[in-house]
C-alpha positions as CSV (number, residue, x, y, z in Angstrom):
1,M,-4.6,20.8,-4.8
2,R,-1.0,20.3,-5.7
3,V,-0.5,16.7,-4.7
4,L,2.9,14.9,-5.0
5,I,2.7,11.1,-5.1
6,T,5.9,9.0,-4.7
7,G,6.1,5.6,-6.2
8,S,3.7,6.6,-9.0
9,S,4.6,3.8,-11.2
10,G,4.2,1.1,-8.6
11,F,1.1,-1.0,-7.7
12,L,-0.6,1.5,-5.4
13,G,1.0,4.6,-6.7
14,H,-0.2,4.0,-10.2
15,T,-3.8,3.7,-9.2
16,L,-3.4,6.6,-6.8
17,T,-2.0,8.9,-9.5
18,H,-4.8,7.9,-11.9
19,Q,-7.5,8.7,-9.3
20,A,-5.9,12.0,-8.3
21,I,-6.0,13.1,-11.9
22,L,-9.7,12.1,-12.1
23,L,-10.3,14.4,-9.1
24,N,-8.7,17.3,-10.9
25,H,-5.7,17.5,-8.5
26,H,-2.6,19.1,-10.0
27,T,-0.8,15.7,-9.8
28,L,3.0,15.6,-9.4
29,A,4.1,12.0,-10.0
30,L,7.5,10.8,-8.8
31,S,8.9,7.5,-9.9
32,Y,12.4,6.2,-10.6
33,Q,13.0,2.8,-12.2
34,N,9.8,2.6,-14.3
35,S,8.1,5.0,-16.7
36,L,4.6,6.4,-16.2
37,N,2.2,6.7,-19.1
38,M,-0.2,9.4,-17.8
39,P,0.0,12.6,-19.9
40,K,-2.1,14.6,-17.4
41,A,0.3,13.9,-14.6
42,H,3.5,16.0,-14.2
43,H,6.1,13.3,-14.1
44,F,9.5,13.5,-12.4
45,S,12.1,10.8,-12.5
46,V,13.7,10.9,-9.0
47,D,15.7,8.6,-6.9
48,L,14.3,9.3,-3.5
49,S,17.6,8.5,-1.8
50,D,19.1,11.4,-3.8
51,K,18.3,14.2,-1.4
52,A,19.5,17.0,-3.7
53,A,17.2,15.8,-6.5
54,L,14.2,15.6,-4.1
55,D,15.0,19.0,-2.7
56,K,14.9,20.4,-6.2
57,V,11.5,19.0,-7.0
58,F,10.0,20.3,-3.8
59,K,11.4,23.8,-4.2
60,S,10.3,24.1,-7.8
61,Q,6.9,22.5,-7.5
62,N,5.9,23.5,-3.9
63,P,3.4,20.6,-3.3
64,Q,0.6,21.3,-0.8
65,A,0.2,17.6,0.0
66,V,2.4,14.5,-0.3
67,I,1.2,10.9,-0.3
68,H,4.4,8.8,0.1
69,C,3.8,5.2,-1.1
70,A,7.2,4.5,-2.7
71,A,9.0,1.6,-1.0
72,L,11.2,-1.4,-1.3
73,A,8.1,-3.6,-0.6
74,R,9.1,-7.1,-1.6
75,V,9.8,-8.6,1.8
76,D,12.4,-11.1,0.7
77,D,14.3,-8.3,-1.1
78,C,14.5,-6.4,2.2
79,E,16.1,-9.4,3.8
80,R,18.5,-9.9,1.0
81,H,19.4,-6.1,0.8
82,P,19.1,-4.6,4.3
83,E,21.2,-1.5,3.4
84,L,19.0,-0.8,0.4
85,S,15.8,-1.3,2.5
86,D,17.1,1.2,5.1
87,K,18.1,3.6,2.4
88,V,14.7,3.5,0.6
89,N,12.3,2.7,3.3
90,V,13.7,4.6,6.2
91,S,16.2,7.4,5.2
92,A,14.3,8.6,2.2
93,S,11.1,8.7,4.2
94,E,12.7,10.7,7.0
95,H,14.1,13.3,4.5
96,L,10.8,13.6,2.8
97,A,9.1,14.2,6.1
98,K,11.6,16.9,6.9
99,L,10.8,18.6,3.5
100,C,7.1,18.5,4.2
101,H,7.5,20.1,7.6
102,E,9.8,22.8,6.3
103,M,7.5,23.6,3.4
104,G,4.2,23.2,5.2
105,A,3.0,20.3,3.0
106,K,0.4,17.9,4.4
107,L,2.0,14.4,4.5
108,I,0.4,10.9,4.4
109,F,3.0,8.2,4.9
110,C,1.8,4.7,3.7
111,S,2.9,2.0,6.0
112,T,1.9,-1.7,6.4
113,D,0.2,-4.2,8.5
114,L,3.5,-6.1,8.6
115,V,4.7,-3.8,11.4
116,F,2.9,-6.4,13.6
117,D,4.0,-9.9,14.6
118,G,0.6,-11.5,14.0
119,L,0.1,-12.8,17.5
120,K,-2.6,-10.5,19.0
121,P,-5.0,-9.4,16.2
122,P,-6.9,-7.3,15.3
123,Y,-4.4,-4.6,15.6
124,R,-5.3,-1.0,16.5
125,P,-3.3,2.1,15.6
126,E,-2.4,2.5,19.3
127,D,-0.8,-1.0,19.4
128,P,3.0,-0.9,19.5
129,P,4.8,-2.3,16.4
130,S,6.2,-5.7,16.8
131,P,7.7,-6.7,13.4
132,I,9.3,-10.0,12.7
133,C,10.6,-9.3,9.2
134,R,13.1,-6.6,7.9
135,Y,10.4,-4.9,5.8
136,G,8.1,-4.5,8.8
137,A,11.0,-3.4,11.0
138,D,12.1,-0.7,8.6
139,K,8.6,0.5,8.1
140,A,8.1,0.8,11.8
141,K,11.4,2.7,12.1
142,A,10.3,5.0,9.3
143,E,6.9,5.7,11.0
144,A,8.7,7.0,14.1
145,K,11.1,9.1,11.9
146,V,8.3,10.5,9.8
147,L,6.4,11.6,12.9
148,E,9.5,13.0,14.5
149,M,10.4,15.1,11.5
150,C,6.9,16.1,10.6
151,P,4.6,16.1,13.7
152,K,1.5,16.9,11.7
153,A,2.0,13.9,9.3
154,T,-0.3,10.9,9.3
155,V,0.9,7.4,9.1
156,C,-1.6,5.2,7.3
157,R,-1.1,1.5,7.8
158,L,-2.5,-0.5,4.8
159,P,-3.5,-4.2,4.5
160,L,-3.0,-6.8,1.8
161,M,-4.1,-5.1,-1.5
162,F,-5.5,-6.5,-4.7
163,G,-6.4,-5.1,-8.1
164,K,-4.7,-4.2,-11.4
165,G,-1.0,-3.6,-11.6
166,P,0.7,-1.0,-13.7
167,E,0.8,-1.5,-17.5
168,G,3.0,-4.5,-18.4
169,R,3.5,-5.5,-14.7
170,K,0.9,-7.9,-13.4
171,V,0.4,-8.3,-9.7
172,F,-0.4,-11.7,-8.0
173,F,-4.1,-11.0,-8.1
174,E,-4.1,-10.8,-11.9
175,T,-1.8,-13.8,-12.2
176,M,-4.1,-15.8,-10.0
177,L,-7.1,-15.0,-12.1
178,E,-5.2,-15.8,-15.4
179,K,-4.1,-19.2,-14.0
180,L,-7.7,-20.1,-13.0
181,Q,-8.9,-19.1,-16.4
182,L,-6.4,-21.4,-18.0
183,G,-7.4,-24.3,-15.7
184,Q,-4.2,-24.2,-13.7
185,E,-3.9,-24.8,-9.9
186,V,-3.1,-21.9,-7.6
187,K,-1.7,-22.5,-4.1
188,L,-2.9,-20.2,-1.4
189,F,-2.1,-20.1,2.3
190,Y,-4.9,-21.2,4.7
191,D,-3.1,-20.1,7.8
192,E,-2.2,-16.4,6.9
193,Y,-4.9,-13.9,7.7
194,R,-5.3,-10.3,6.5
195,T,-8.0,-7.7,6.0
196,P,-7.8,-7.1,2.3
197,L,-8.8,-3.8,0.5
198,S,-8.4,-3.2,-3.3
199,S,-5.8,-0.7,-4.5
200,L,-8.7,1.3,-6.0
201,E,-10.4,1.7,-2.6
202,V,-7.1,2.4,-0.9
203,A,-6.3,5.1,-3.4
204,N,-9.7,6.8,-3.1
205,W,-9.6,6.8,0.7
206,L,-6.1,8.2,0.8
207,L,-7.2,11.1,-1.4
208,W,-10.2,11.5,0.9
209,L,-7.9,11.8,3.8
210,L,-6.3,14.9,2.2
211,D,-9.7,16.8,2.6
212,Q,-10.0,16.0,6.3
213,E,-9.2,18.9,8.6
214,Y,-8.1,16.7,11.5
215,L,-6.2,13.4,11.2
216,P,-4.7,11.3,14.0
217,A,-1.0,10.6,13.9
218,I,-1.6,6.9,13.0
219,I,-4.6,5.5,11.2
220,H,-5.6,2.1,9.7
221,L,-7.4,1.7,6.4
222,A,-8.4,-1.9,5.8
223,G,-11.3,-4.1,4.9
224,D,-13.9,-5.4,7.3
225,E,-13.4,-9.1,6.4
226,R,-10.7,-11.1,8.1
227,L,-9.8,-13.7,5.5
228,S,-7.0,-16.2,4.9
229,R,-5.4,-16.0,1.5
230,Y,-7.2,-19.2,0.6
231,D,-10.6,-18.0,1.7
232,F,-10.0,-14.7,-0.2
233,G,-9.2,-16.8,-3.3
234,L,-12.4,-18.8,-3.0
235,K,-14.5,-15.6,-2.8
236,V,-12.8,-14.1,-5.8
237,A,-13.1,-17.3,-7.9
238,R,-16.8,-17.6,-6.9
239,H,-17.4,-13.9,-7.9
240,Y,-15.9,-14.4,-11.4
241,G,-17.4,-17.9,-11.9
242,L,-14.0,-19.6,-12.0
243,T,-13.3,-23.2,-10.8
244,E,-12.9,-23.1,-7.1
245,S,-11.4,-26.6,-7.0
246,L,-8.3,-25.3,-8.7
247,L,-7.4,-23.4,-5.6
248,V,-5.2,-25.6,-3.3
249,A,-5.0,-24.8,0.4
250,T,-1.5,-25.0,1.6
251,S,0.4,-23.9,4.8
252,S,2.8,-21.0,4.9
253,K,5.1,-23.4,6.8
254,D,5.4,-25.5,3.7
255,S,6.6,-22.5,1.6
256,P,9.7,-21.2,3.5
257,T,10.8,-17.7,2.6
258,L,13.7,-15.5,3.7
259,A,11.3,-13.2,5.6
260,K,9.3,-14.5,8.5
261,R,5.5,-14.3,7.8
262,P,3.1,-13.2,10.6
263,A,0.1,-15.5,10.9
264,D,-2.6,-12.8,11.4
265,V,-2.1,-9.1,10.9
266,S,-5.8,-8.1,10.7
267,L,-6.2,-4.4,11.2
268,D,-8.9,-2.6,13.2
269,S,-10.0,0.5,11.3
270,S,-12.4,1.9,14.0
271,K,-10.5,5.2,14.3
272,A,-10.8,5.8,10.5
273,K,-14.4,4.9,10.6
274,A,-15.1,7.5,13.2
275,L,-13.8,10.1,10.6
276,G,-16.1,8.7,7.9
277,F,-14.2,5.8,6.4
278,E,-16.6,3.2,5.1
279,P,-14.9,0.1,3.5
280,L,-16.9,-1.8,1.0
281,S,-17.6,-5.5,1.3
282,L,-15.2,-7.7,-0.8
283,L,-17.9,-8.4,-3.3
284,S,-18.6,-4.7,-3.8
285,Q,-15.0,-4.0,-4.2
286,L,-14.6,-6.7,-6.9
287,E,-17.7,-5.2,-8.7
288,K,-15.9,-1.8,-8.8
289,L,-12.9,-3.1,-10.7
290,P,-14.0,-2.3,-14.2
291,Y,-10.7,-3.6,-15.8
292,L,-11.5,-7.1,-14.6
293,T,-15.1,-7.4,-15.6
294,H,-14.2,-9.2,-18.8
295,L,-13.5,-12.4,-16.8
């Protein structure tokens, strides 16, 4: 399948591109600010807000499917730069959906658990968005625009992800492990709950969705375990034989940020499970991360 992946040099996009290549998809990788070192991918440097450039790629490459995971995803950056957030997270997604509809390409739009306020978990796909931060609000707006422009698209809300970041750009999960190895303390919230899933699992299941004949308009792909960030850290440290006492439980209220943080945005993935989605336990997910087994 000719699969176009946006944000291919980002955290999820990088893993997704790698897995698509392994599955022998004709992989069209779009990124803008960062380079991509994957020779088997067909790489295009495109600013998604440049409609003409995006049109050119679509018309020349004619993708059969698109997985749109590019975003301005740092929640505080969205608060600082609301115009940029709207441009990248909403307008670019709307135009991409329009192109997919016009060219008959299957579209999976990656959204977030942060479209919810954290007051009534676990959240089902049918629950109305109730964002309390700019990133969540723009993602919720983009969801509506995507489904309006491309009625056959699927919005896939994703949870907190962990795993290996792109080359030269470590994500928090890797930084946490390095600090624990060095005997340094790591502060983690005990009052913020998510349903984590590794980026590797997310990537594999997103590609699995492409093979499904029927998909609902909105679907959740998340882990089965509702964990605070602190409890998550304890399980990870225990798995790798690292010192658990270096993890310090702290309240999110003691670490104020520009963006408001929902307390519990656990996702209910029952609808995806009815289609065949089978999330692994956290332990099994950690065991499948070959690039971290040296710890």
